[in-house]
C-alpha positions, 0 to 999 in steps of 0.5 A, a space after each residue: 847356383 844359390 839356394 834361392 834358385 832351388 825349387 822346393 821341397 828339396 834336400 840340402 846337404 852341408 858339405 862342410 858339416 859332412 866333412 867335419 863329421 867324417 873327420 871327427 869320427 875318423 879321429 876317434 878310431 885312429 888310435 884304437 884297435 877297433 875301426 870304423 865300417 860306416 853304415 851306408 843306410 844313412 848317406 846312400 850315395 857313393 860320394 859320402 862313402 868314398 870320403 869315409 874310406 879316404 878318411 880311414 874307414 876299413 869298409 862299408 856296411 849295408 842293409 840290402 843287396 841293392 845298396 851293395 850293388 850301388 857300392 860295387 858299381 862305384 868300385 867301393 868296399 869291402 862290403 858287409 851286408 849286416 843282414 840275412 840274404 835269403 831266397 833264390 832271387 837274392 842269392 843269384 845277385 849275391 853270387 853275381 857280385 862274388 863272380 865280379 870279384 866284389 869283396 862282400 861278406 853277409 850275415 847268417 843266423 840259421 843253418 838253413 840259410 848257411 846251406 842255401 848260400 853254400 849251394 848257390 856259391 858251389 853252383 856258381 863256382 865262387 866262395 862266399 864269406 859270412 859272419 854270424 849275427 848274434 842277438 845281443 838284446 834287440 830280439 830281431 835276428 841272431 843266434 841266442 846261445 854261444 853253442 848255437 854260434 859255435 855250431 854255425 861257425 863249424 857249419 860255415 867251414 864244412 859248407 865251404 863258406 869262409 867264416 869271418 867272425 860275428 856281429 851284434 847290434 845294440 840298436 835297442 840302446 842307441 837312442 836312450 838317455 846317456 846313463 841308460 844307454 851306457 848300461 844297456 850297451 854294456 849288457 849287449 856287448 857283454 853278450 857278444 863277448 860271451 859268444 866270442 869266448 865260446 868261439 875262442 874256446 872252440 878254436 874258431 877265433 873270429 877275425 871280425 867282431 862287428 857291433 855298434 851304432 852312432 849312439 853307442 860308437 864310443 862305448 862299442 869302439 872302446 870295448 875289448 875284442 871289438 874290431 869294428 863299429 857300424 855307425 852310420 847316422 853320425 855323418 848327417 846327424 838328424 834331429 833325434 840323434 842331435 838330442 842324444 849327442 848334441 855336441 859331438 857331430 853337426 846336423 848336415 841334412 835339411 829339407 828346404 821348403 816354401 811357405 804356401 799359406 799362413 793362417 794365424 796360429 799356423 802356416 803350411 809349407 810344401 813338404 809332406 809325407 812324400 818328402 819328409 818322415 815323422 816316425 821319430 817325432 815332429 821335425 823342426 826348423 833348424 832354428 827350433 822355432 817352427 814344428 812340422 806338427 802335422 804332415 799330409 801327403 804334400 803339405 806340412 802344418 807349421 806351428 810354434 813361435 816362428 809362425 808370427 814372422 812368416 809370409 807366403 813365399 818364405 823359405 824354411 829349412 827343416 831338420 828331419 827327425 829321422 834322416 834315413 827314412 826322409 832321404 830315402 823318399 828323395 832322389 838327389 842331394 843339393 850339396 851346399 857350402 854356405 848359401 852356394 850349391 856346389 854339386 848335386 849328388 844322386 841318392 843312388 841307394 834310395 829305395 833299394 828295398 831288396 
């Protein structure tokens, strides 16, 4: 099938670029002590995760149990849930995965959560695994003091949960300009290192020290003591990340739209808020000459110098400014090599909110 045969709006995924991005990131980590555990929040399809693992990734990171279940059903892992699994409904699903033999580790940051995980695991007759999340400056979740981290590590062991290590996330740094990004990332990693030192002094050496994202992969991946990096967006590279890392990876994800009206200074296409997001700024066409300057539910206003050449029925490829939230609105990737559609991959992890 050719691209011209596709109905719109639809997501396109350039497989040549995906493979290039995977190979480039794998090459960075190949000779380093730190390894890559890519985040599933970006591809949300086992087809990409399978390729990342084949290229040398040591496992997959997820944000939600729903994503972990998708990977488990595909036989992929080990899995790190870089989030807190709280409450009886989620704990039932967690112990079900453990009972299936899935290698899954969850993040904890409170005594209450450790105790409820331990109780659920005991009742199910399984052994849970956990790492401790450290607040390294993002001020979301995580322990604040090294003493708190040491106490939680001890509690994990006392509760029958396998203690694996710690994680931090310098998400407040990943999209900053280069110099500021370097400084804030180093400050965040210094905090993580202080927690590692406290654990070492307490005889609780962490097996895992997990940090990082696409914007800081090179900093985090070279930081002493770090064992793995959770970069995810590199595999598709949306518009916002292309501004931060313009030559390191290639944009692989686009949204194909059709022009349905032309009105002089603007045109309208058939992709709105139900297929495209703009919280990271207005998306642009791949050539940069058109801007999706306003989104309605099913329409986008296109402005910019490229409007003058548009006619009703023309196709426009839009580079999402934020790929993760855009793909989450869609259900399938139309996988391309050039102008040829070579496969359709269901986005099995889309809208896995739980």
